[in-house]
Backbone atoms as SQL, in Angstrom:
CREATE TABLE atoms (id INTEGER PRIMARY KEY, chain TEXT, resi INTEGER, resn TEXT, atom TEXT, x REAL, y REAL, z REAL);
INSERT INTO atoms VALUES
  (1, 'A', 1, 'UNK', 'N', -61.314, -38.616, 138.209),
  (2, 'A', 1, 'UNK', 'CA', -61.264, -37.860, 137.247),
  (3, 'A', 1, 'UNK', 'C', -62.027, -36.799, 136.955),
  (4, 'A', 2, 'UNK', 'N', -60.791, -35.871, 136.815),
  (5, 'A', 2, 'UNK', 'CA', -61.292, -34.721, 136.266),
  (6, 'A', 2, 'UNK', 'C', -61.865, -34.661, 135.213),
  (7, 'A', 3, 'UNK', 'N', -62.887, -33.505, 135.377),
  (8, 'A', 3, 'UNK', 'CA', -63.553, -33.030, 133.700),
  (9, 'A', 3, 'UNK', 'C', -63.226, -32.302, 133.066),
  (10, 'A', 4, 'UNK', 'N', -63.160, -32.752, 131.772),
  (11, 'A', 4, 'UNK', 'CA', -62.382, -32.206, 130.687),
  (12, 'A', 4, 'UNK', 'C', -62.819, -31.341, 130.336),
  (13, 'A', 5, 'UNK', 'N', -62.009, -29.980, 130.159),
  (14, 'A', 5, 'UNK', 'CA', -62.433, -28.956, 129.864),
  (15, 'A', 5, 'UNK', 'C', -62.388, -28.447, 128.503),
  (16, 'A', 6, 'UNK', 'N', -63.221, -27.879, 127.369),
  (17, 'A', 6, 'UNK', 'CA', -62.752, -27.742, 125.781),
  (18, 'A', 6, 'UNK', 'C', -61.559, -26.842, 125.737),
  (19, 'A', 7, 'UNK', 'N', -60.975, -27.141, 124.390),
  (20, 'A', 7, 'UNK', 'CA', -59.508, -26.684, 124.611),
  (21, 'A', 7, 'UNK', 'C', -59.731, -24.915, 123.669),
  (22, 'A', 8, 'UNK', 'N', -59.179, -24.101, 124.187),
  (23, 'A', 8, 'UNK', 'CA', -59.485, -22.708, 123.905),
  (24, 'A', 8, 'UNK', 'C', -60.276, -21.850, 124.119),
  (25, 'A', 9, 'UNK', 'N', -60.993, -22.307, 125.341),
  (26, 'A', 9, 'UNK', 'CA', -62.157, -21.679, 125.381),
  (27, 'A', 9, 'UNK', 'C', -63.131, -21.776, 124.439),
  (28, 'A', 10, 'UNK', 'N', -63.734, -22.912, 124.097),
  (29, 'A', 10, 'UNK', 'CA', -64.797, -23.866, 123.322),
  (30, 'A', 10, 'UNK', 'C', -66.003, -24.519, 124.244),
  (31, 'A', 11, 'UNK', 'N', -66.821, -23.794, 123.822),
  (32, 'A', 11, 'UNK', 'CA', -67.849, -24.140, 124.883),
  (33, 'A', 11, 'UNK', 'C', -68.396, -25.504, 124.550),
  (34, 'A', 12, 'UNK', 'N', -68.411, -26.799, 125.327),
  (35, 'A', 12, 'UNK', 'CA', -69.393, -27.520, 125.060),
  (36, 'A', 12, 'UNK', 'C', -71.000, -27.570, 125.055),
  (37, 'A', 13, 'UNK', 'N', -72.055, -27.800, 124.464),
  (38, 'A', 13, 'UNK', 'CA', -73.270, -27.244, 124.383),
  (39, 'A', 13, 'UNK', 'C', -73.761, -28.584, 124.545),
  (40, 'A', 14, 'UNK', 'N', -74.936, -28.683, 125.958),
  (41, 'A', 14, 'UNK', 'CA', -76.067, -29.506, 126.110),
  (42, 'A', 14, 'UNK', 'C', -76.567, -30.152, 124.645),
  (43, 'A', 15, 'UNK', 'N', -77.369, -30.825, 124.559),
  (44, 'A', 15, 'UNK', 'CA', -78.691, -31.303, 123.454),
  (45, 'A', 15, 'UNK', 'C', -79.390, -30.025, 122.945),
  (46, 'A', 16, 'UNK', 'N', -80.018, -29.919, 124.302),
  (47, 'A', 16, 'UNK', 'CA', -80.659, -28.996, 123.846),
  (48, 'A', 16, 'UNK', 'C', -80.309, -27.815, 123.370),
  (49, 'A', 17, 'UNK', 'N', -78.999, -26.965, 124.356),
  (50, 'A', 17, 'UNK', 'CA', -78.506, -25.923, 123.812),
  (51, 'A', 17, 'UNK', 'C', -78.274, -26.156, 121.650),
  (52, 'A', 18, 'UNK', 'N', -77.217, -27.206, 121.303),
  (53, 'A', 18, 'UNK', 'CA', -77.213, -27.865, 120.073),
  (54, 'A', 18, 'UNK', 'C', -78.518, -27.471, 119.535),
  (55, 'A', 19, 'UNK', 'N', -79.782, -28.338, 119.867),
  (56, 'A', 19, 'UNK', 'CA', -80.879, -28.119, 118.459),
  (57, 'A', 19, 'UNK', 'C', -81.044, -26.699, 118.487),
  (58, 'A', 20, 'UNK', 'N', -81.062, -25.452, 119.574),
  (59, 'A', 20, 'UNK', 'CA', -81.506, -24.654, 119.419),
  (60, 'A', 20, 'UNK', 'C', -80.401, -23.868, 118.011),
  (61, 'A', 21, 'UNK', 'N', -79.202, -23.747, 118.828),
  (62, 'A', 21, 'UNK', 'CA', -78.052, -23.390, 117.566),
  (63, 'A', 21, 'UNK', 'C', -78.311, -23.537, 116.551),
  (64, 'A', 22, 'UNK', 'N', -78.850, -24.798, 116.113),
  (65, 'A', 22, 'UNK', 'CA', -79.107, -25.474, 114.930),
  (66, 'A', 22, 'UNK', 'C', -80.415, -25.206, 114.105),
  (67, 'A', 23, 'UNK', 'N', -81.441, -24.900, 114.956),
  (68, 'A', 23, 'UNK', 'CA', -82.528, -24.369, 114.675),
  (69, 'A', 23, 'UNK', 'C', -82.466, -23.052, 114.292),
  (70, 'A', 24, 'UNK', 'N', -81.253, -22.238, 115.067),
  (71, 'A', 24, 'UNK', 'CA', -81.362, -20.511, 114.550),
  (72, 'A', 24, 'UNK', 'C', -80.529, -20.426, 113.237),
  (73, 'A', 25, 'UNK', 'N', -79.400, -21.618, 113.164),
  (74, 'A', 25, 'UNK', 'CA', -78.934, -21.327, 112.154),
  (75, 'A', 25, 'UNK', 'C', -79.698, -22.245, 110.732),
  (76, 'A', 26, 'UNK', 'N', -80.758, -22.737, 111.086),
  (77, 'A', 26, 'UNK', 'CA', -81.680, -23.204, 109.917),
  (78, 'A', 26, 'UNK', 'C', -82.588, -22.071, 109.546),
  (79, 'A', 27, 'UNK', 'N', -83.013, -21.090, 110.535),
  (80, 'A', 27, 'UNK', 'CA', -83.612, -20.048, 110.398),
  (81, 'A', 27, 'UNK', 'C', -83.170, -19.061, 109.511),
  (82, 'A', 28, 'UNK', 'N', -81.848, -18.578, 109.959),
  (83, 'A', 28, 'UNK', 'CA', -81.373, -18.104, 109.145),
  (84, 'A', 28, 'UNK', 'C', -80.952, -17.971, 107.921),
  (85, 'A', 29, 'UNK', 'N', -80.425, -19.366, 108.169),
  (86, 'A', 29, 'UNK', 'CA', -80.295, -20.006, 106.450),
  (87, 'A', 29, 'UNK', 'C', -81.186, -19.515, 105.906),
  (88, 'A', 30, 'UNK', 'N', -82.590, -19.980, 105.673),
  (89, 'A', 30, 'UNK', 'CA', -84.170, -19.672, 105.088),
  (90, 'A', 30, 'UNK', 'C', -83.791, -18.277, 104.866),
  (91, 'A', 31, 'UNK', 'N', -83.516, -17.579, 105.711),
  (92, 'A', 31, 'UNK', 'CA', -84.004, -15.947, 105.905),
  (93, 'A', 31, 'UNK', 'C', -83.178, -15.538, 104.732),
  (94, 'A', 32, 'UNK', 'N', -81.858, -16.312, 104.416),
  (95, 'A', 32, 'UNK', 'CA', -81.145, -15.457, 103.704),
  (96, 'A', 32, 'UNK', 'C', -80.916, -16.046, 102.094),
  (97, 'A', 33, 'UNK', 'N', -81.938, -17.071, 101.853),
  (98, 'A', 33, 'UNK', 'CA', -82.332, -17.743, 100.941),
  (99, 'A', 33, 'UNK', 'C', -84.223, -17.145, 100.272),
  (100, 'A', 34, 'UNK', 'N', -83.937, -15.590, 100.070),
  (101, 'A', 34, 'UNK', 'CA', -85.421, -15.431, 99.417),
  (102, 'A', 34, 'UNK', 'C', -86.119, -15.827, 98.461),
  (103, 'A', 35, 'UNK', 'N', -85.510, -16.625, 97.268),
  (104, 'A', 35, 'UNK', 'CA', -85.434, -17.375, 96.331),
  (105, 'A', 35, 'UNK', 'C', -86.923, -18.960, 97.228),
  (106, 'A', 36, 'UNK', 'N', -86.689, -18.900, 98.442),
  (107, 'A', 36, 'UNK', 'CA', -87.706, -19.740, 98.667),
  (108, 'A', 36, 'UNK', 'C', -88.814, -19.089, 99.445),
  (109, 'A', 37, 'UNK', 'N', -88.700, -17.910, 99.394),
  (110, 'A', 37, 'UNK', 'CA', -89.937, -17.282, 100.038),
  (111, 'A', 37, 'UNK', 'C', -90.359, -16.286, 99.902),
  (112, 'A', 38, 'UNK', 'N', -89.655, -15.196, 98.717),
  (113, 'A', 38, 'UNK', 'CA', -89.784, -14.165, 98.405),
  (114, 'A', 38, 'UNK', 'C', -90.450, -14.100, 96.924),
  (115, 'A', 39, 'UNK', 'N', -92.155, -14.336, 97.038),
  (116, 'A', 39, 'UNK', 'CA', -92.807, -14.544, 95.741),
  (117, 'A', 39, 'UNK', 'C', -92.760, -13.423, 94.632),
  (118, 'A', 40, 'UNK', 'N', -92.035, -12.285, 94.958),
  (119, 'A', 40, 'UNK', 'CA', -92.226, -11.349, 93.812),
  (120, 'A', 40, 'UNK', 'C', -90.234, -11.333, 93.199),
  (121, 'A', 41, 'UNK', 'N', -89.939, -12.158, 93.883),
  (122, 'A', 41, 'UNK', 'CA', -88.252, -12.878, 93.087),
  (123, 'A', 41, 'UNK', 'C', -89.145, -13.746, 91.564),
  (124, 'A', 42, 'UNK', 'N', -87.912, -13.070, 90.443),
  (125, 'A', 42, 'UNK', 'CA', -88.263, -13.676, 89.347),
  (126, 'A', 42, 'UNK', 'C', -87.769, -15.308, 89.232),
  (127, 'A', 43, 'UNK', 'N', -86.990, -15.744, 90.217),
  (128, 'A', 43, 'UNK', 'CA', -86.306, -16.956, 90.676),
  (129, 'A', 43, 'UNK', 'C', -87.161, -17.515, 91.342),
  (130, 'A', 44, 'UNK', 'N', -88.151, -17.049, 91.998),
  (131, 'A', 44, 'UNK', 'CA', -89.518, -18.093, 93.062),
  (132, 'A', 44, 'UNK', 'C', -89.977, -19.105, 92.249),
  (133, 'A', 45, 'UNK', 'N', -89.792, -19.055, 90.951),
  (134, 'A', 45, 'UNK', 'CA', -90.850, -19.671, 89.912),
  (135, 'A', 45, 'UNK', 'C', -89.708, -21.092, 89.476),
  (136, 'A', 46, 'UNK', 'N', -88.306, -20.903, 89.343),
  (137, 'A', 46, 'UNK', 'CA', -87.378, -21.225, 88.611),
  (138, 'A', 46, 'UNK', 'C', -86.777, -22.029, 89.695),
  (139, 'A', 47, 'UNK', 'N', -87.192, -23.597, 89.178),
  (140, 'A', 47, 'UNK', 'CA', -87.156, -24.713, 89.708),
  (141, 'A', 47, 'UNK', 'C', -85.658, -24.935, 90.333),
  (142, 'A', 48, 'UNK', 'N', -84.898, -24.684, 89.513),
  (143, 'A', 48, 'UNK', 'CA', -83.263, -25.054, 89.890),
  (144, 'A', 48, 'UNK', 'C', -82.739, -24.372, 90.873),
  (145, 'A', 49, 'UNK', 'N', -83.272, -23.101, 90.681),
  (146, 'A', 49, 'UNK', 'CA', -82.396, -22.062, 91.861),
  (147, 'A', 49, 'UNK', 'C', -83.016, -22.693, 92.846),
  (148, 'A', 50, 'UNK', 'N', -84.381, -22.702, 93.130),
  (149, 'A', 50, 'UNK', 'CA', -85.380, -23.293, 94.441),
  (150, 'A', 50, 'UNK', 'C', -84.258, -24.717, 94.842),
  (151, 'A', 51, 'UNK', 'N', -84.053, -25.349, 93.810),
  (152, 'A', 51, 'UNK', 'CA', -83.181, -26.794, 94.324),
  (153, 'A', 51, 'UNK', 'C', -81.947, -26.424, 95.083),
  (154, 'A', 52, 'UNK', 'N', -81.227, -25.390, 94.222),
  (155, 'A', 52, 'UNK', 'CA', -79.906, -24.742, 95.061),
  (156, 'A', 52, 'UNK', 'C', -80.081, -24.285, 96.387),
  (157, 'A', 53, 'UNK', 'N', -81.033, -23.631, 96.372),
  (158, 'A', 53, 'UNK', 'CA', -80.993, -22.911, 98.051),
  (159, 'A', 53, 'UNK', 'C', -81.642, -24.463, 99.073),
  (160, 'A', 54, 'UNK', 'N', -82.754, -24.850, 98.398),
  (161, 'A', 54, 'UNK', 'CA', -83.035, -26.434, 99.491),
  (162, 'A', 54, 'UNK', 'C', -81.605, -26.923, 99.532),
  (163, 'A', 55, 'UNK', 'N', -80.842, -27.273, 98.676),
  (164, 'A', 55, 'UNK', 'CA', -79.561, -27.992, 99.067),
  (165, 'A', 55, 'UNK', 'C', -78.827, -27.656, 99.951),
  (166, 'A', 56, 'UNK', 'N', -79.192, -26.076, 100.407),
  (167, 'A', 56, 'UNK', 'CA', -78.244, -25.609, 101.494),
  (168, 'A', 56, 'UNK', 'C', -78.702, -25.935, 102.865),
  (169, 'A', 57, 'UNK', 'N', -80.361, -25.898, 102.720),
  (170, 'A', 57, 'UNK', 'CA', -80.798, -26.375, 103.829),
  (171, 'A', 57, 'UNK', 'C', -80.683, -27.642, 104.650),
  (172, 'A', 58, 'UNK', 'N', -80.647, -28.709, 103.544),
  (173, 'A', 58, 'UNK', 'CA', -80.741, -29.982, 103.909),
  (174, 'A', 58, 'UNK', 'C', -79.737, -30.505, 104.887),
  (175, 'A', 59, 'UNK', 'N', -78.564, -30.010, 105.062),
  (176, 'A', 59, 'UNK', 'CA', -77.446, -30.548, 105.951),
  (177, 'A', 59, 'UNK', 'C', -78.168, -30.057, 107.507),
  (178, 'A', 60, 'UNK', 'N', -78.169, -28.819, 107.426),
  (179, 'A', 60, 'UNK', 'CA', -78.851, -28.248, 108.671),
  (180, 'A', 60, 'UNK', 'C', -80.274, -29.205, 109.172),
  (181, 'A', 61, 'UNK', 'N', -81.061, -29.052, 108.317),
  (182, 'A', 61, 'UNK', 'CA', -82.509, -29.640, 108.596),
  (183, 'A', 61, 'UNK', 'C', -82.179, -31.168, 109.064),
  (184, 'A', 62, 'UNK', 'N', -81.429, -31.766, 108.282),
  (185, 'A', 62, 'UNK', 'CA', -80.897, -33.252, 108.795),
  (186, 'A', 62, 'UNK', 'C', -80.388, -33.504, 109.962),
  (187, 'A', 63, 'UNK', 'N', -79.724, -32.762, 110.495),
  (188, 'A', 63, 'UNK', 'CA', -79.074, -32.620, 111.768),
  (189, 'A', 63, 'UNK', 'C', -80.193, -32.308, 113.053),
  (190, 'A', 64, 'UNK', 'N', -81.148, -31.790, 112.364),
  (191, 'A', 64, 'UNK', 'CA', -82.275, -31.152, 113.351),
  (192, 'A', 64, 'UNK', 'C', -83.230, -32.568, 113.159),
  (193, 'A', 65, 'UNK', 'N', -83.264, -33.433, 112.220),
  (194, 'A', 65, 'UNK', 'CA', -84.676, -34.517, 111.724),
  (195, 'A', 65, 'UNK', 'C', -83.449, -35.466, 111.330),
  (196, 'A', 66, 'UNK', 'N', -82.864, -36.290, 111.877),
  (197, 'A', 66, 'UNK', 'CA', -82.308, -37.281, 111.610),
  (198, 'A', 66, 'UNK', 'C', -82.549, -38.362, 110.834),
  (199, 'A', 67, 'UNK', 'N', -83.734, -38.506, 110.843),
  (200, 'A', 67, 'UNK', 'CA', -84.421, -39.450, 110.533),
  (201, 'A', 67, 'UNK', 'C', -85.789, -39.064, 109.251),
  (202, 'A', 68, 'UNK', 'N', -84.970, -37.914, 108.690),
  (203, 'A', 68, 'UNK', 'CA', -86.132, -36.952, 107.658),
  (204, 'A', 68, 'UNK', 'C', -85.672, -38.173, 106.035),
  (205, 'A', 69, 'UNK', 'N', -86.540, -38.567, 105.628),
  (206, 'A', 69, 'UNK', 'CA', -86.137, -38.571, 104.203),
  (207, 'A', 69, 'UNK', 'C', -86.066, -37.627, 102.950),
  (208, 'A', 70, 'UNK', 'N', -84.873, -37.883, 102.630),
  (209, 'A', 70, 'UNK', 'CA', -84.591, -36.118, 101.314),
  (210, 'A', 70, 'UNK', 'C', -84.610, -36.195, 100.358),
  (211, 'A', 71, 'UNK', 'N', -85.651, -35.691, 99.723),
  (212, 'A', 71, 'UNK', 'CA', -86.551, -36.402, 98.108),
  (213, 'A', 71, 'UNK', 'C', -86.515, -34.978, 97.984),
  (214, 'A', 72, 'UNK', 'N', -86.009, -34.875, 96.784),
  (215, 'A', 72, 'UNK', 'CA', -85.399, -33.464, 95.509),
  (216, 'A', 72, 'UNK', 'C', -86.704, -34.387, 94.588);
């Protein structure tokens, strides 16, 4: 049986490569959400804005740590 190649140039990632991909995505998404880390922003103290930002990170984090509980 011949190994199947991904269609149209899609690359199949190993488990480690996939983890690195999601870790990079998590870090980049976190950087794109300064409301979570920039204390000089007015919205840094806004719980609703921060909760919205966290919701963008949850799916990526859940992939990295599948058994992690999601509490808000």
